[in-house]
C-alpha positions in Angstrom: 83.4 51.8 -197.3 84.7 55.0 -195.8 81.1 56.1 -195.3 80.3 53.0 -193.3 83.2 53.5 -191.0 82.2 57.1 -190.4 78.7 56.0 -189.5 79.9 53.5 -187.0 82.2 56.1 -185.4 79.3 58.4 -185.1 77.2 55.7 -183.4 80.0 55.0 -180.9 80.3 58.7 -180.1 76.6 59.1 -179.5 76.7 56.1 -177.1 79.6 57.7 -175.2 77.9 61.0 -175.0 74.7 59.3 -173.8 76.6 57.5 -171.0 78.3 60.8 -169.9 74.9 62.5 -169.8 73.4 59.8 -167.7 76.3 59.8 -165.3 76.1 63.6 -165.0 72.4 63.5 -164.3 72.9 60.8 -161.6 75.7 62.8 -160.0 73.8 66.1 -159.9 70.8 64.3 -158.5 72.9 62.8 -155.7 74.5 66.1 -154.9 71.1 67.8 -154.9 69.8 65.2 -152.4 72.9 65.6 -150.2 72.6 69.4 -150.1 68.8 69.5 -149.5 68.1 71.0 -146.1 66.6 68.8 -143.3 63.7 70.4 -141.5 63.6 69.7 -137.8 60.4 70.4 -135.8 59.3 69.7 -132.2 57.6 71.0 -129.1 59.3 71.5 -125.6 57.1 71.1 -122.5 57.6 70.7 -118.8 57.7 67.0 -117.7 55.3 67.4 -114.8 52.8 70.1 -115.7 53.1 69.6 -119.5 53.1 73.3 -119.9 55.0 74.7 -122.9 58.5 76.0 -122.2 59.0 79.3 -124.2 62.4 80.6 -125.2 64.2 77.3 -124.6 67.5 77.0 -126.4 67.7 74.4 -129.2 71.2 73.9 -130.6 72.4 71.6 -133.4 75.9 70.2 -133.0 78.2 68.1 -135.2 78.9 64.5 -134.1 82.6 64.6 -135.0 83.8 68.0 -133.8 80.9 68.9 -131.5 80.7 72.3 -133.1 77.5 74.4 -133.2 75.9 74.3 -136.7 72.8 76.3 -136.0 70.3 77.0 -133.3 67.0 78.7 -132.3 64.7 79.3 -129.4 61.2 77.9 -128.8 58.2 80.1 -129.3 55.5 81.1 -126.8 53.8 77.7 -127.4 57.1 75.8 -127.0 57.4 74.8 -130.7 60.5 75.3 -132.8 61.6 74.9 -136.4 65.2 74.4 -137.7 66.7 73.7 -141.1 70.1 71.9 -141.3 72.3 71.3 -144.3 74.2 68.5 -142.6 73.8 64.8 -142.1 75.6 63.8 -138.9 74.5 65.9 -135.9 72.8 65.8 -132.5 70.5 68.2 -130.7 70.9 70.0 -127.3 67.9 71.5 -125.6 68.3 73.6 -122.5 66.6 76.2 -120.4 67.4 77.9 -117.1 66.1 75.8 -114.2 65.8 72.6 -116.2 68.2 69.7 -117.0 69.9 69.9 -120.3 68.6 67.3 -122.7 70.7 65.6 -125.5 69.0 63.9 -128.4 71.1 61.5 -130.4 68.7 59.1 -132.0 67.3 61.0 -135.0 65.3 59.6 -137.8 64.9 61.5 -141.1 62.0 60.8 -143.4 61.7 62.6 -146.7 64.0 65.4 -145.5 61.8 66.0 -142.4 62.5 65.2 -138.7 59.6 65.5 -136.3 60.8 65.1 -132.7 57.2 65.4 -131.3 56.8 66.5 -127.7 60.1 66.8 -125.8 59.8 66.9 -122.0 62.3 68.8 -119.8 62.8 67.9 -116.2 63.3 70.6 -113.5 66.8 70.9 -112.1 66.0 70.7 -108.4 68.7 71.0 -105.8 68.2 70.7 -102.1 69.8 73.6 -100.1 70.7 73.6 -96.5 68.8 76.0 -94.1 69.7 79.6 -94.8 69.4 82.0 -91.9 69.5 85.7 -92.7 69.9 88.1 -89.7 70.3 91.8 -89.7 70.6 94.5 -87.1 68.6 97.7 -87.7 68.8 101.0 -86.0 65.9 101.5 -83.6 64.7 104.2 -81.2 63.8 103.4 -77.5 61.7 105.8 -75.5 62.5 106.0 -71.8 61.2 108.2 -69.0 64.1 110.7 -69.1 65.6 110.2 -72.5 65.3 108.8 -76.0 67.9 106.2 -77.0 68.9 105.7 -80.7 70.6 102.3 -81.1 73.0 102.4 -84.0 72.6 99.1 -85.9 74.6 97.6 -88.8 72.1 98.7 -91.4 73.2 100.0 -94.8 72.2 103.6 -93.9 74.8 103.7 -91.1 77.6 101.9 -92.9 80.8 104.0 -93.4 79.4 107.3 -92.2 80.6 109.6 -89.5 79.1 110.5 -86.1 77.6 113.7 -87.5 75.7 111.8 -90.2 74.4 109.4 -87.6 73.3 112.3 -85.4 71.4 113.8 -88.4 69.3 110.6 -88.6 68.2 110.9 -84.9 64.7 112.3 -84.5 64.6 116.0 -83.4 68.4 116.3 -84.0 69.6 118.3 -86.9 73.2 118.9 -88.2 73.8 121.8 -90.6 76.4 121.9 -93.4 78.9 123.5 -91.0 78.6 120.7 -88.5 76.6 122.7 -85.9 74.2 120.4 -84.0 70.7 121.6 -83.0 68.1 119.9 -80.9 64.4 120.7 -81.6 65.7 123.8 -83.5 67.8 125.1 -80.6 71.6 125.3 -80.9 72.4 125.3 -77.1 73.2 121.5 -77.0 75.6 119.9 -74.7 77.3 116.9 -76.3 78.9 114.2 -74.1 81.0 111.2 -75.0 80.3 108.3 -72.7 78.5 110.6 -70.3 81.5 113.0 -69.9 82.6 116.2 -71.7 85.2 115.5 -74.4 87.5 117.4 -76.7 85.5 116.0 -79.5 82.4 117.7 -78.3 84.0 121.1 -77.8 83.4 124.2 -79.8 84.5 122.8 -83.2 82.0 120.0 -83.2 83.4 119.0 -86.6 85.8 116.9 -84.6 82.8 114.5 -84.1 83.3 113.5 -87.8 86.4 111.6 -86.6 84.1 109.1 -85.0 82.5 106.5 -87.4 79.2 104.7 -87.0 80.8 101.4 -86.2 82.4 102.9 -83.1 79.0 104.2 -81.7 76.8 101.9 -79.7 73.9 104.3 -79.0 73.0 107.9 -78.9 71.0 109.2 -75.9 68.9 112.4 -76.4 68.0 114.0 -73.0 65.7 116.9 -73.3 65.0 117.3 -69.5 68.3 116.5 -67.8 68.3 115.5 -64.2 70.5 117.1 -61.5 73.4 114.8 -62.1 74.2 116.6 -65.4 75.8 120.0 -65.4 73.4 122.8 -66.5 75.3 123.8 -69.6 73.0 122.9 -72.4 70.0 125.2 -72.6 68.1 122.9 -75.0 69.2 119.5 -73.9 72.0 116.9 -73.8 73.2 114.5 -76.5 75.2 111.6 -75.0 77.2 109.5 -77.5 78.0 106.1 -76.0 80.9 104.3 -77.7 81.3 100.6 -78.0 83.7 98.9 -75.5 86.1 98.1 -78.3 86.4 101.8 -79.1 89.2 102.8 -81.5 91.7 105.1 -80.0 94.0 107.4 -81.9 95.7 110.8 -82.0 94.0 114.0 -83.1 
């Protein structure tokens, strides 16, 4: 009798262990299926020309928190490959100059998701007419003189009168601020057609004038009788703008 009871207990124990083994196998299979990565493939092209879009951004985001899970960029042929260990997500595809595309309807078959060919539309915006104008320095040749009109180009921005003079053809300014015309130092410098303190022997005073104060520079190599015969090599007349800036020196 005791032997029969022991045998029955052993049979019950075997059944219980068998049930636990089956349950454990089913649980491990379910967890394995849940953790298996989902492979996402597709190709990104332009909607009009159907040309591939290389280096487009493909981002996978969670549905609940909208956080980035993973991402990649398309290859030269516009294709991409992603692997995701997640179930609820959506895709965002974007590229500069194109409208950002969101893909929500996703179908998974045997752990694979083939999105096929994805078309991106160009992000076109109509702009108003844009007019770009600039004032450049230019040289005019007249019968008795050459006129250098100081424009608002970058080369003349924020510089002094000596720097502007150094850009005038046939005029040279050395490091000490001495002005020469065609290699000769005997130059008479006038301000608005008249002698000025600025043009006296310390010609470094010309550095107090800035380019935005000067309208034009006239180089007169053969002065007429109306000019005093002080300059042996010629006359340089600096004409200031009407809204000239006055100050104390």
